[in-house]
N, C-alpha and C positions, 0 to 999 in steps of 0.2 A: 162201450162200456170199458171201463179200466181193467186192464190185464198185468198179473205181475208174475214173477218166478216166485214159486212158494215150496215151502217145506210141511207136510203134512205126517202129523203120528197118530195112529191109534190108541191111544191111552185105554180106554174101557178092557179091563181085562189085565192089564198089563203094567208092568212098571215102567221103566224106562225103555225097553226093549220091544217096544210093539212094532206092527208092521208099520213101515214107513215110505212115502214117496215124494220125487221133487217133478213139479211140473207146472204148468201155467194154469193158472187161477183168473177166474173171470170175479168180478164185485159189483155189487147193485149201487146205486148212486150214494146211499148211506154209508156204505164198506159194513153193513151188519149183516149183508147175505155172501157167503162165498161159495162160487162154482168152482168143482174140481173132480177132474177124472169122473165126469156123469152124476156126481155125488152134490147133493144142497148142505151147508153149513150154517147155524146162525149162531152168531155171536153171543156170549151170556158169560154169566159168572164165571172164576174157574172153579171147576167142577172134575173130580178123579184127577187132577194133573194135569185138564185141558182147558182150553179157551173157547170151544167152539163144540156145538151139538148137532150131530148128523141128523136131517129133518124128519126122515122116516122111522129110522131106530133107534135115537137119543141117544146114540153111543158117543162117548166123549172123545173128541180129538186135540192134540195141540196143532195150531197152524202158526208159521209163522215165516216171516222173510228168510231167503238163506244168507248162510253167513259168507262172507267174501273169505275166510279161511278154509271153505269148505267141510270145518266139521260141523255138520247140522246135527249129528246125533247127540243128545245129552252123553253129557260127561260119561255117566254112569249106565248108558244105553250099550245095547248091541245089537248085533244084525245089521245086514245088507239093505240097503237103501234100493227099492225101485225108483229107476228115473226115465223118464218120456223120452223115447228116444229121437224125438223131435227138438228138443231144447238142449240136448247135449252140448252143441258147440257156443249158446248163450250162458250154461253154465259155466263152461270150461273159461270164456271171457271173462264174468263176473268175479270167477274166484283165482283166475291167473293159474289155472292148474295148465298144466301140458298136454295130459290124459287123465281120465277117469280111473280111479284106481280099482282093480277087479276084486280088491279083496272088499269094498265097501259098497259098490255098486253093481246092479243088476240092470241092465238096458231092458224097457218093457214099451210095447207100445198101449199107451191111454187112449181113454174114451173121451176123445174132444169134444163130442155134441154135448153141450152142457144143457140140462131142462132149465132153462131159463122161462120159457114162455107156460112149461107145465106149472111150474113153481107159482109162477102170477096166475094164473088158473085156481089153483087149490087156494091160495092166499085171498084171492075176490071171494069166490065161494063161502070160506068162512065168514067173510065181512057179510055177505048177502045176509046170512041167518041168523043176524043179531038186528 
């Protein structure tokens, strides 16, 4: 399964200042499903400023690759980004930053068990009902 360092921001209920995270995401074979921090996101039409919907809540999220400049937040956005402690070195290498700016980031532990099998079971049940 393909993995990539990603930026994820909640858009539902927020403008450009929703809670945001940087961590390792996994992708389905088609790339239409993203698994991140224990959540499942389905790619879809742009809605409420987002480009993905969370599978269980329907909340809109913006998901993108990280920027090499380290400026992942929208220019009009604000608030600290939660970054997975396990990927900080990789993030610093990618962005060429010497250290994380403490005014922009909070270090957190992510839920790194991706619910891939559970999602596959749910989706297969949907198919069986047809």
